[in-house]
N, C-alpha and C positions, 0 to 999 in steps of 0.2 A: 504493500500500500504506500508507495512513494507519494509525496505531496509537495507541490511547488510552493515556494514562498510567494507572497503577493507581488514582489518585484520581478519574479521569474528568474532570478540569478542563483537561487539555491533550492535545494530539495531536502526534505527530511524523510528519514526511513528508520525502521526498527532493525536492529542488528543483534545477533547473538553469537557469542564465541567464548570459549574457555569458561563455561558455567556462569556467564554474565550476559545480561540483556541490557540493551541501551537504545535510546533514541538519539540519533546523530543528525547533524546538518552537514550536507556535502555541497561542493560546488559542481559545476557542470562537467568537470573533468573526472569526477568521482573521488576527489580528495576530501577527506573528512576535515571540516573546518572547526567543528565544535561538538561536544557531547552534552546534550541537554539534561539527561538523566541516565543513571546506570545502576544496576542492582544485581546481586546474586540471589536474592530472595523472591524476585518477581520476574515475570516474563512480560515484556512490553510488545504491543502490536498496533499496527494501523494508525500511525500518527497522521494528523490532518492539520495543515496550517490554516489559521484564521485568515479570511480575506481582508480584514480591516485592522487587525491588531497583531502584535508580535507574540502570539500565543499558539500553542499546538495542543489539540485535544488528542488523547491516545487512550488505549485500553491497557490496564494493568491486570494481568492474571496472577492470582496468588499461588504461584507454583515456582519452584526454583528456576533461575534465569535461563538456563539452556535446555530445560525439559520442554519438549513441544506440548502444546495443548492437546489433551487426550479426552475425547468425548466418550470413550468407552466406559469411563467411570461415572459420568454425569455429575461429578462432584466438584469439578473445577469451577471457580467463579471468577468473574471479571468485573472491574469497575471502570468508569470513565473518569479521567483526570485531565487537568490542564496544566501545562508548564509554560511559564513566561520565558521567552527566548532570551531576553537580556539578563534577567536576574536568576533564572533557573529555579524560581520558586514554583513548587508544585502544589496544586490545590485539588481536593476531591470535587467532582461534579455530580456523579451518580454512583452511590455506594449502597449496596444491599446484598442480600443473599441471592445466589443465582448469577446469571450472566447479563451484563449490559455492555455492549461493545459496538465497534464499527461506527463511531461518531463521525458525522459530516456536518460542516458549517453551512448555514444559510448564507446567501450572497451578501447580506448586510452584516454578517458576523454576530448577530444577536441571538440566534437559535442554533441548536445542535439536534439533528435527527440521529437516532440510533436504534439498533435492534436489541431486544431484551426478552428474557424469560423470567423476569423479576416476579411476575404474577403467578408463575407456574409452580405447582408443588405436586409431588407424587409421580413424576415421570419415571418410568422404569426402562424404557428403550430409547435408542437414539431417534427412532421415528417419532415417538411421542414428544421428545424434546424439540426436535426440529419443527414439528407441526405447531408447537406452542410458542415459537418465536413471534413477537409482535413488534410493530414500529411505534416508537415514542418520540417526543420532542421535549426539550428543556431549554430554558434561557441560559445564556453563557454564565450567569451568576448563580445557577442552580435552582432558580425559581420557575414556576409555571409548568412543572412536569405534567405531560398529558400523554395518554395512550391513544394512538390514532387508529390502529387496527384491532379488530375483535373477531377473530375467526380461527379455524383450525387448519389454516394453510401455512406454508413456509413463507413468512413475511420477514425478509432480511435484506441487508445491505442497502439501506436507504441512501438516496442522493437528492440534492436540491436541484 
């Protein structure tokens, strides 16, 4: 899930190596310019650059940094967080049991759409879990959380 900076000169990506997961900023030659966040206790995924601010929304899975996300257990969970590109300050956006992931910014940078199984309990198979995914939106400050879809279909990977 690479994501362009608003000026088009940089890209942010999730990287994993040596039991560490990171969100990095790269230039167009592929050189790493900066590491925004790094951890051995979490796995980071799908960073998306804000169109109007120097912030990146990303998913933090609560699993060791270089262990890939494993749906077979249905126990891994993920939260949406935002990191400030300049200060590297991280703040929680959507934190709960279950998975909330793949955040994408609205064009004005005020809203984030994401997929979630936060409402789901009792799923015993991957099929039930995938069918339980729904689309939500939340304001960039964490307010205004709303569920947009209400069905038993695979509602995932929202985009503005």
